[in-house]
Each structure stands twice: as C-alpha cells, then as structure tokens.
C-alpha positions in Angstrom: 0.0 0.1 0.0 1.8 3.5 -1.2 -0.5 5.9 0.5 0.8 9.2 2.0 -1.2 11.7 4.1 -1.4 13.2 7.1 -3.5 11.9 9.9 -5.6 14.9 10.7 -6.6 15.2 7.0 -7.6 11.7 6.7 -9.7 11.7 9.6 -11.4 14.9 8.4 -12.2 13.3 5.1 -13.4 10.2 6.5 -15.8 12.2 8.8 -17.0 13.8 5.4 -17.1 10.5 3.4 -19.3 8.4 6.3 -21.1 11.3 8.0 -24.5 10.7 6.8 -23.8 6.5 6.4 -26.0 4.3 8.2 -24.6 2.5 11.3 -25.1 -1.1 10.0 -23.3 -0.3 6.7 -20.3 1.1 9.0 -20.5 -2.0 10.7 -20.4 -4.0 7.2 -17.5 -1.8 6.0 -15.5 -2.8 9.3 -16.1 -6.3 8.5 -14.7 -6.2 5.2 -12.0 -4.2 6.5 -11.0 -7.1 9.1 -11.6 -9.8 6.6 -8.6 -8.5 4.4 -11.3 -7.9 1.5 -8.9 -4.5 0.7 -6.5 -6.1 -1.6 -4.7 -3.0 -3.1 -4.6 0.9 -2.0 -2.6 3.1 -4.1 -2.6 7.2 -3.9 -2.9 8.9 -7.5 -2.6 12.3 -7.2 -5.4 13.4 -4.8 -7.1 10.2 -5.3 -7.4 6.8 -3.2 -7.6 4.3 -5.8 -8.3 0.6 -4.4 -9.6 -2.8 -5.4 -12.2 -4.8 -2.9 -13.2 -8.2 -2.8 -17.3 -8.8 -2.7 -19.3 -11.1 -4.7 -16.9 -9.8 -7.4 -14.1 -7.2 -7.8 -14.9 -3.7 -7.2 -13.1 -0.7 -8.3 -13.3 2.1 -5.8 -11.8 5.6 -5.8 -11.9 8.1 -2.9 -11.0 11.8 -4.2 -9.9 13.7 -1.1 -10.7 16.9 -2.5 -14.2 16.5 -3.8 -15.3 14.2 -1.0 -18.9 13.3 -2.1 -19.0 14.5 -5.6 -16.1 12.4 -7.1 -15.7 9.6 -5.0 -16.9 6.3 -6.5 -17.4 2.5 -6.2 -18.3 0.3 -9.2 -20.8 -1.9 -7.1 -24.5 -1.7 -8.0 -25.1 0.5 -4.7 -25.2 4.1 -5.9 -24.5 5.7 -2.6 -21.3 5.8 -0.5 -21.1 2.0 0.6 -19.2 -0.9 2.3 -16.5 -1.0 -0.1 -15.9 2.9 0.3 -15.6 2.3 4.0 -13.4 -0.3 4.3 -10.9 1.4 1.8 -10.9 4.3 4.1 -10.5 1.8 7.2 -7.7 0.4 5.7 -5.8 3.6 5.5 -6.8 5.0 8.8 -5.6 1.7 10.3 -2.0 2.9 9.4 -2.4 5.4 12.7 -5.2 4.3 14.7 -7.7 1.5 14.7 -10.9 2.2 12.5 -13.0 1.1 15.7 -11.4 4.3 17.3 -12.8 6.5 14.3 -16.2 5.2 14.5 -16.3 5.6 17.8 -15.6 9.3 17.5 -18.1 9.7 14.3 -21.2 7.9 16.2 -20.5 10.5 19.1 -20.2 13.7 16.9 -23.4 12.7 14.8 -25.1 12.5 19.0 -23.8 15.6 19.4 -25.5 17.2 16.0 -29.0 17.2 16.7 -29.5 20.5 17.6 -28.9 23.8 15.8 -30.1 22.8 12.1 -31.0 25.2 9.2 -34.9 25.7 8.8 -37.2 26.1 5.8 -40.5 27.5 5.9 -42.4 25.3 3.3 -45.3 25.0 4.7 -48.2 24.8 2.0 -50.7 27.4 2.1 -53.5 24.3 2.0 -53.8 22.6 5.3 -53.1 18.7 4.7 -55.8 16.7 3.5 -54.6 13.2 3.7 -58.1 11.8 2.7 -57.8 13.3 -1.0 -55.2 10.4 -1.5 -57.4 7.8 -0.2 -59.9 9.1 -2.6 -57.9 8.6 -5.8 -59.5 6.3 -8.4 -57.0 4.7 -11.0 -59.3 6.1 -13.7 -58.9 9.6 -12.7 -57.0 11.9 -14.9 -53.1 13.3 -14.6 -54.5 16.6 -12.5 -56.5 14.8 -10.2 -53.5 12.8 -9.2 -51.0 15.6 -9.1 -53.5 17.9 -7.1 -53.8 14.8 -4.6 -49.9 14.5 -4.3 -49.5 18.3 -3.7 -51.8 17.8 -0.8 -50.3 14.6 0.6 -46.8 14.9 -0.7 -46.2 18.6 -0.8 -47.2 19.6 2.5 -45.1 19.6 5.7 -45.3 21.1 8.8 -41.8 20.2 10.1 -39.5 23.1 11.0 -35.9 21.5 9.6 -35.1 20.3 6.3 -33.7 17.2 7.9 -37.1 16.2 9.4 -38.7 17.5 6.2 -36.6 15.1 4.1 -37.3 12.2 6.4 -41.1 12.9 6.5 -41.0 13.0 2.8 -40.1 9.3 2.5 -43.0 8.4 5.1 -45.2 10.6 3.0 -44.2 8.6 -0.5 -44.7 5.2 1.1 -48.1 6.3 2.4 -49.3 7.6 -1.1 -48.0 4.3 -3.0 -50.4 2.2 -0.5 -53.4 4.0 -2.7 -52.4 2.3 -5.9 -51.6 -0.9 -4.4 -54.8 -2.6 -5.7 -54.8 -0.9 -9.0 -54.1 -2.2 -12.5 -50.7 -2.7 -13.2 -50.7 0.1 -16.1 -52.4 2.4 -13.7 -50.2 1.6 -10.6 -47.0 1.9 -12.8 -48.3 5.5 -14.0 -49.2 6.8 -10.6 -46.0 5.7 -9.1 -43.8 7.6 -12.0 -45.8 10.6 -11.0 -45.3 10.1 -7.5 -41.5 9.6 -7.6 -41.2 12.5 -10.2 -42.8 15.1 -7.6 -41.0 13.4 -4.6 -37.9 14.3 -6.6 -39.2 18.0 -7.4 -40.0 18.4 -3.7 -36.5 17.1 -2.4 -34.9 19.4 -5.4 -36.6 22.3 -3.3 -35.2 21.5 0.0 -32.0 20.8 -1.7 -31.9 24.7 -3.1 -32.5 25.9 0.7 -29.7 24.0 2.3 -26.7 24.4 0.1 -25.1 26.2 2.9 -24.6 23.1 5.0 -23.0 20.1 3.7 -24.8 17.4 6.0 -28.2 18.4 4.9 -27.0 18.7 1.2 -25.7 14.9 1.4 -28.9 13.7 3.1 -31.1 15.2 0.3 -28.4 13.9 -2.5 -29.1 10.4 -1.2 -33.2 10.9 -1.3 -32.7 12.2 -4.9 -30.5 9.3 -5.8 -33.0 6.9 -4.4 -35.9 8.1 -6.1 -33.6 8.4 -9.5 -33.0 4.5 -8.7 -36.7 3.8 -8.4 -37.7 5.7 -11.4 -34.9 3.8 -13.4 -36.4 0.7 -12.1 -40.2 1.8 -13.2 -39.0 2.7 -16.6 -38.1 -1.1 -17.8 -39.6 -1.4 -21.1 -41.5 -4.8 -20.0 -43.4 -3.2 -17.5 -43.7 0.3 -19.0 -44.6 -0.5 -22.7 -48.5 -0.8 -22.0 -48.9 2.0 -19.2 -46.9 4.4 -21.3 -49.4 4.2 -24.4 -51.8 7.0 -23.0 -51.2 9.6 -25.3 -53.5 12.5 -23.2 -51.6 11.2 -19.9 -48.2 11.4 -21.6 -49.1 15.2 -23.0 -49.7 16.3 -19.6 -46.5 14.3 -18.4 -44.5 16.4 -20.6 -45.8 19.9 -19.5 -45.1 18.7 -16.0 -41.8 17.7 -16.6 -41.0 20.9 -18.6 -42.4 23.4 -15.7 -40.9 21.4 -12.9 -37.2 21.7 -14.6 -37.9 25.4 -15.2 -39.1 26.2 -11.6 -36.2 24.7 -10.1 -34.2 27.4 -8.6 -30.9 25.3 -8.5 -30.2 22.8 -11.2 -29.7 19.0 -10.0 -28.2 16.4 -11.7 -30.2 13.7 -10.4 -33.6 15.4 -11.4 -32.6 16.2 -15.0 -31.1 12.9 -15.2 -34.7 11.3 -14.3 -36.3 13.4 -16.7 -34.2 12.5 -19.6 -34.7 8.9 -18.8 -38.5 9.5 -18.8 -38.1 11.4 -22.2 -35.9 8.1 -23.7 -37.5 5.2 -21.7 -41.2 6.1 -21.2 -42.0 8.5 -24.0 -39.5 7.1 -26.7 -40.3 8.5 -30.1 -44.0 10.2 -28.8 -43.0 13.7 -28.4 -41.9 15.5 -31.6 -38.2 16.5 -31.4 -39.0 19.6 -33.3 -41.8 20.7 -30.6 -39.5 20.1 -27.8 -36.7 21.8 -29.0 -38.7 24.9 -30.2 -40.3 25.0 -26.4 -36.8 24.9 -24.9 -35.1 27.6 -27.4 -38.5 29.7 -26.5 -37.3 29.3 -22.7 -33.8 30.1 -23.9 -34.8 33.5 -25.5 -36.2 34.8 -22.1 -32.6 34.9 -20.8 -33.5 34.1 -17.3 -30.1 33.4 -15.7 -31.3 30.7 -12.8 -32.6 28.6 -16.0 -29.8 28.9 -18.5 -27.9 25.7 -17.5 -31.0 23.8 -17.1 -32.1 25.1 -20.8 -28.4 24.5 -22.3 -28.4 20.9 -20.7 -32.0 19.6 -21.9 -31.4 21.0 -25.5 -28.2 19.2 -25.7 -30.1 16.1 -25.1 -32.6 17.0 -27.6 -30.1 18.0 -30.0 -28.2 14.6 -29.6 -31.6 13.0 -30.1 -32.1 14.9 -33.6 -28.8 14.1 -34.7 -27.0 17.8 -34.4 -23.7 16.8 -32.1 -22.4 19.9 -33.1 -25.2 22.1 -31.4 -25.3 19.5 -28.6 -21.4 20.2 -27.7 -21.3 23.8 -27.9 -24.1 23.6 -25.4 -22.4 21.7 -22.8 -19.2 23.6 -23.4 -18.4 25.7 -20.4 -20.8 24.3 -18.1 -20.0 23.0 -14.5 -17.9 19.8 -14.9 -20.4 17.6 -13.0 -23.3 18.7 -15.3 -21.2 18.3 -18.4 -19.9 14.8 -17.4 -23.6 13.6 -16.7 -24.8 14.8 -20.0 -22.1 13.4 -21.7 -23.5 10.0 -20.5 -27.0 10.8 -21.3 -26.3 11.7 -24.7 -24.1 8.7 -25.2 -26.9 6.4 -24.0 -29.1 7.9 -27.0 -26.4 7.1 -29.4 -25.8 3.4 -28.0 -29.7 2.9 -28.2 -29.7 4.3 -31.7 -26.8 2.1 -32.6 -25.2 5.2 -33.8 -21.7 3.8 -33.1 -19.6 6.2 -35.7 -21.5 8.9 -34.0 -20.6 7.6 -30.5 -17.0 7.4 -31.6 -16.7 10.9 -32.1 -18.6 11.7 -29.2 -16.3 10.0 -27.1 -13.1 11.4 -28.8 -14.6 14.6 -27.7 -14.8 14.1 -24.5 -11.4 12.6 -24.1 -9.8 16.3 -25.3 -11.9 17.4 -22.3 -10.2 18.7 -18.9 -7.8 15.8 -17.4 -9.7 16.1 -14.1 -12.9 14.9 -15.5 -11.3 12.3 -17.5 -9.9 10.8 -14.3 -13.4 11.2 -12.3 -15.4 9.6 -14.8 -12.6 7.3 -15.9 -14.9 3.8 -15.2 -17.7 5.2 -17.3 -15.6 6.3 -20.1 -13.9 3.2 -20.0 -17.1 1.3 -20.3 -18.5 3.2 -22.7 -15.3 2.8 -25.1 -15.4 -0.7 -24.7 -18.8 -1.1 -25.9 -18.4 1.3 -28.9 -15.3 -0.6 -29.8 -16.9 -3.9 -29.8 -19.5 -2.8 -32.5 -17.2 -0.2 -34.3 -14.0 -1.3 -35.4 -12.7 2.0 -36.3 -13.1 2.6 -32.5 -10.5 0.3 -31.1 -7.1 1.8 -31.4 -8.6 4.9 -29.9 -10.5 2.7 -27.3 -7.1 0.9 -26.4 -5.0 4.4 -25.9 -7.5 5.7 -23.9 -7.5 2.7 -21.6 -4.0 2.5 -21.5 -3.7 6.2 -20.4 -6.0 5.9 -17.9 -4.3 3.2 -15.8 -5.0 1.9 -13.3 -8.6 3.3 -13.0 -9.3 1.4 -16.4 -7.6 -1.7 -15.6 -10.5 -4.0 -15.4 -11.7 -2.6 -18.8 -8.3 -2.8 -20.6 -8.7 -6.5 -19.8 -11.9 -6.9 -21.1 -10.9 -5.0 -24.4 -7.9 -7.6 -24.8 -10.6 -10.5 -24.4 -13.0 -8.9 -26.7 -10.5 -8.2 -29.4 -9.2 -11.8 -28.9 -5.7 -10.5 -27.7 -5.4 -13.0 -25.6 -1.3 -12.9 -25.3 -1.7 -9.4 -24.7 -4.4 -10.2 -21.9 -2.0 -12.9 -20.1 1.0 -10.3 -20.2 -1.5 -7.6 -18.7 -2.4 -10.0 -16.2 1.4 -11.1 -15.4 2.7 -7.6 -15.2 -0.1 -6.4 -12.6 0.3 -9.6 -10.6 -3.2 -10.8 -10.8 -3.9 -14.0 -9.5 -6.4 -16.4 -11.5 -8.8 -16.0 -8.2 -8.6 -12.2 -8.9 -10.0 -12.3 -12.2 -13.3 -12.7 -13.8 -13.9 -16.6 -14.4 -15.8 -15.9 -17.6 -12.7 -14.2 -18.9 -10.6 -17.3 -17.5 -13.1 -19.5 -19.2 -13.1 -17.7 -22.3 -9.3 -17.7 -22.8 -9.1 -21.5 -21.8 -11.6 -22.6 -24.5 -10.0 -20.4 -27.5 -6.1 -20.4 -26.3 -5.3 -22.6 -23.0 -1.7 -22.2 -23.6 -1.7 -18.8 -22.6 -2.8 -19.6 -19.2 0.2 -21.7 -18.5 2.6 -18.9 -17.3 -0.2 -17.2 -15.6 -0.9 -20.4 -13.2 2.9 -20.9 -12.7 3.2 -17.6 -11.5 0.4 -17.8 -9.2 1.5 -21.5 -7.8 5.4 -19.6 -7.2 3.6 -16.5 -5.0 1.4 -18.7 -3.3 4.6 -20.8 -1.9 6.5 -17.7 -1.2 4.0 -16.9 1.7 5.2 -20.0 3.2 1.9 -21.0 5.2 -0.7 -23.9 4.9 -3.2 -22.0 3.6 -1.2 -20.7 0.6 -0.1 -24.1 -0.2 -3.6 -25.3 -0.3 -4.3 -22.4 -3.0 -1.0 -23.3 -4.7 -2.0 -27.2 -4.9 -5.4 -25.8 -6.3 -3.7 -24.2 -9.0 -1.2 -27.0 -9.7 -4.3 -29.2 -10.4 -5.4 -26.6 -12.9 -2.0 -26.7 -14.5 -2.3 -30.7 -14.7 -5.8 -30.1 -16.6 -4.2 -27.3 -19.2 -0.9 -29.6 -19.7 -3.3 -32.7 -20.5 -6.1 -30.2 -22.5 -2.9 -29.4 -24.8 -1.6 -33.0 -24.9 1.6 -31.9 -23.0 1.5 -35.0 -20.4 5.5 -35.6 -20.8 6.0 -31.6 -20.1 4.1 -31.5 -17.4 5.6 -34.4 -15.4 8.8 -33.0 -16.1 7.7 -29.8 -14.5 6.2 -31.8 -11.4 9.6 -33.9 -11.0 11.6 -30.7 -10.7 8.9 -28.9 -8.8 8.6 -31.7 -6.0 12.3 -31.7 -5.9 13.1 -28.0 -5.7 10.4 -28.0 -2.5 11.1 -31.2 -1.2 12.0 -29.6 2.4 8.5 -28.1 2.2 6.5 -30.9 4.1 3.4 -29.1 4.7 3.3 -28.3 0.8 4.4 -32.0 0.3 1.2 -33.0 2.4 -1.1 -30.8 0.3 -0.1 -32.2 -2.6 -0.7 -35.9 -1.6 -4.0 -34.9 -0.1 -5.2 -33.6 -3.5 -3.5 -36.6 -5.6 -1.1 -34.4 -7.4 1.7 -36.9 -6.1 1.6 -40.0 -4.6 
C-alpha cells in the first residue's frame, strides 16, 4: 500500500465521507476491512484508488478534495457503500484502530442533533390525507397531481432534516393508494409520485446548500428516487402503461414546468427527466416541438434557467442528430453537469446504434479537461469498450484511452483484450499487474481457456510460485489448486510429458516444504 496522507486530513476526510452512512453499513465496512477484502490501495494524485473483493472485484476511488461529488465505487449500490468505507478503514489503520474512528463519528452525530437549518415550506393549504385515499385509477393526471400536492407537498416540520425524513414516509403512504390498481395505472401513478417527490426534494436542496450535511442527506434521497424511476422504466413493465397519449402529453408539460421552476439545477432531477423522455415517452413527443419549446425558454434569458435549458437542449439536439450544437451547449458548463449529459447523450447514441457518432462523442470527451477524465474514467472506459465492440474503427482509440488512464481503467483494458481476442496481451497484462487467477473474472478465464489455453500456463505457474513464497499452509492449499489446474491444462494441450517433467523438478525443488508436500498428496498431485 503506497499512501502518504496526514492523519488529521485523513480523519477529516473520513468524517465527511461517512458522516451520513447508516451504522449497519459502517459495521459492514469494518467487517470487510477485518476480513482483508481490500487487496490493493494506491494514491493517484489526490485520489485513493483501491480494489475490494465482494461478490466480485470492485474498483473504488476516494477523492480527497471532492469527497462526495467524485468518490465512486463500481458496485451496483449508488451511494457511499461498505466497499468505500472498508478502503478508508484500511488507510486509517496506518494511524489508529478503525473502531476508534467509528466511535468518534457516532459520538459526533449524537452531538449534532440541535442547531439545524430551518425552512418554511408549509403549504398554504392544510394537509388533507383523505384526498389521496379517495383517488381512483381512472382519475386523470391533474387529479392525481393535485392529490399529491396535498399529501406529499405539505409538511409542517420546522427543519430540512425532518422534512426530508417525513417525505419518505409520505411517499410510502401514497404508494399504498395504488396497491390494488391495475398494473398500468399503478405504474403511471408511481412514476408521477416519484417525479413529484424528486421535485420536492430538489426544492429542499436549493434551500440547504449552505450546510453540507443536509445537502448530503437530500442528495441521497434524490439518488434513491432516481433509482426507483430507473427501475420503473423497465420497458417490459412500462410499455403498455406508456401508451396513454393524453396522459403523456400532460406528463411532458409537468416535466417542462418542473425543470424550469427549479432555482438550483440538480443532476439527479435532470437525469430522471431525460430517462422519462428516453425510456417512457420514446418517440412519442415531437423533437422539433421540444426543441422549439426549450429554445423559447432560452430566449427569455433568465439567468437561473440557462444551465437547465442548455443541458436539456443538448439532449434533444443529440436525439435529433445535431452533435455540434449539443457539444457547443455543454462546453463551458460545470464539470458535473457536463459529464452527466455526456453519458446521457452517449446512452441515446447507443440506443440508436449510432456507433460512429458515439465514437466521435468519446473522442470529444477525451479532449476535455484531465480532471474530468480522472473522475469519470470508469464510465468512459465502459463506453469505449462498448463502442469498440460494435465499431472497429474505434478500437485503436479505445486501447489508447484505456492504457492512458491506468490503473483506473485496468479492468476494462483486460475486457478489451478479451473482446479483441488479444489473448497474449491479456495474459501479459495480468502477469505484469500480478493478478492471481482467483482475482480474475471466471468468465474471462473460461473464455481464454476455450480459445487459447496455452496462454494460461504462465499465469498459473506464476500464481503457484507466489503462493509458495507466503510460506503458510493456507497458501500451500491455494498453490495445490493451481497445480491441479496446470495438470488439466497440460493434458488438454496434449503435453503430459512437459507436465511430468515440471512436476518432478517442482517436487525436488520444494522437497523440504513438508506442509506443501502433504497438501499435494492429499489432492492427488503426487503419490
């Protein structure tokens, strides 16, 4: 582990990273640390880069300067996760026990319950929960929306924190209303419910930007509802529910109004809106009408709307095939918004199978500032591999990008070598990086074994020697498993004589390692 960081700075970073993490996830992170699941940590600039083993290998990056905005894990969980906590604990253990830090963190939380920012978002209309209860599945869009304004938009809590918590409870109560409805009606109602909840959370976020803790809490809520919308937009569930043209027309109006009314643009809300256009509405709205509507808003020249307008126009111009205009609208915007819409627009091109255009987009992004490439190296790497798989002209650029952005892109470079059938390069890459067979995706090993098994021999030979150097019985057991695999590979290659020769030399060289010899006899490698 090559990490140089001041203890006080590390502790402050950990406090910011894990401040809002639930205690049970903190404990899971501690368990991962104690189980030795953090197998690699390195400091690249101001970013901690790590590999963590879980159900598979996960890449973790912890940015010391942009704690929440740029720290990432490749696991499916979209929030600060146990793998990220485990990496922090691994580094913190250089100075003190991680349990000491957790105790300090929990104590600091207990002392922060007072003195929270307040916001008066009380609706001028008193709460009427019975309005939600009276809803029917055949009610129109506006009836549902008015009921949500009474049942979701109203809150009498005095702090942003408690309003955020009560929002979740109100959303869950609203979901109960549609539990017995038909599938199509229930999906439509839940979509409107989650979109309205995101708008409400966005309003709270705009009022709490001066306090990082509440910003973090609301960002978690927005991500959660964004994830629920993404799940809801599964085409197998949404295809028939999205066929109501009148309802969709009102939905478009709701999306437009909600976006331009947000005082502070939020990536999660904008992304959710684009997902609705892409996966729910599909080709229903007229692109020319959408572009004309947003251009009219842009012409109003209201400063607080310009970022939102430029981002949405870049999305619609991409759908319309005008990439140059889309780029010009994104250039100069905040890096977080710019990056989010790079990937949203790339998703449009992938869905259209416009691989040549996607290749040009990726080259355009790769010319962006170096910091953005580092922050989003994993997502860019994934897009490069997908495009290169379908567009041969992109392969040399893909390999150049992946090589340039190591170690952040190392897993994608390995995938690229497999995809392009560069098996020798793949094995050399694994050997150079000291990857053990149990650290490599099984599917990749199976693929190479089927296509070119001879290239796996040096990989398993190296693994055997590395295990033996550890000089303990557990490592010897792993070494013997690798020896068994070598035996299978030599047999498959019809090189049994080479296997016998190697085994005799190996046994003679390590004749004094009795524990190793014992394990080899137990597994039938020698008699």
